[in-house]
C-alpha positions in Angstrom: 117.4 93.2 113.0 121.0 93.0 113.7 122.6 90.0 115.5 126.0 88.9 116.6 127.7 86.7 114.1 129.2 83.3 115.0 132.6 84.9 115.2 131.5 87.2 117.9 129.3 84.8 120.0 128.4 81.2 120.0 124.9 79.9 119.3 122.2 80.5 120.6 123.4 84.2 121.0 122.2 85.0 117.5 118.7 83.6 118.2 118.6 85.5 121.6 119.5 88.7 119.7 116.6 88.4 117.3 114.1 87.4 120.1 115.3 90.5 122.1 114.6 92.6 119.0 111.0 91.3 118.8 110.5 92.0 122.4 111.8 95.5 121.9 109.3 96.1 119.1 106.5 94.8 121.2 107.5 97.0 124.2 107.7 100.0 122.0 104.8 99.2 119.7 103.0 102.5 120.3 106.1 104.5 119.4 106.5 102.7 116.1 102.8 102.5 115.4 102.7 98.7 115.1 100.3 96.0 116.4 102.3 93.9 118.9 99.8 91.0 118.4 100.5 90.7 114.7 104.2 90.5 114.0 105.8 88.5 111.3 109.5 87.9 110.6 111.2 87.4 107.2 114.8 86.7 106.5 117.0 85.7 103.7 120.0 83.3 103.9 121.2 83.5 107.5 118.4 85.8 108.4 116.0 83.1 107.2 118.0 80.5 109.2 117.2 82.7 112.3 113.6 83.5 111.4 112.6 79.8 111.6 113.9 79.1 115.1 112.6 82.5 116.2 109.1 81.4 115.4 109.5 77.8 116.4 111.1 78.1 119.8 108.6 80.2 121.8 108.5 79.1 125.4 111.9 77.4 125.3 113.8 79.5 127.9 117.2 78.3 126.9 116.8 80.3 123.7 115.3 83.4 125.2 118.3 84.6 127.1 118.4 87.0 129.9 118.5 90.2 127.9 116.3 93.3 127.9 112.5 93.0 127.8 112.6 89.4 129.2 109.0 89.5 130.5 107.6 90.2 127.1 106.9 87.3 124.7 108.9 86.9 121.5 106.1 85.1 119.9 105.4 86.0 116.2 102.4 85.2 114.0 104.2 84.6 110.7 107.6 83.3 109.5 109.1 83.6 106.1 112.5 81.9 105.3 113.8 83.0 102.0 116.6 80.5 101.0 117.8 80.1 104.6 119.7 76.8 105.3 117.3 74.2 106.6 117.4 70.5 107.4 114.8 68.0 106.5 114.6 64.8 108.7 112.6 61.7 107.9 
């Protein structure tokens, strides 16, 4: 997936971009021969940084945006963050 960098658009635009990409895949699942009910995301570095909130913000409309395929859920069934920046709170 490609997304706009922070120099091109402010957050949450990047998250909205990857959510739109997931919705695109689900909308076109038959053309790409994928199961729209079993989608996982993986990202390294900044891609991992976006994979986590993609999977953890389902249903939060402020992160969905108003882009294409809006009626389709961006819910994924698996997330893999490979050395993406994360924060740990206690």
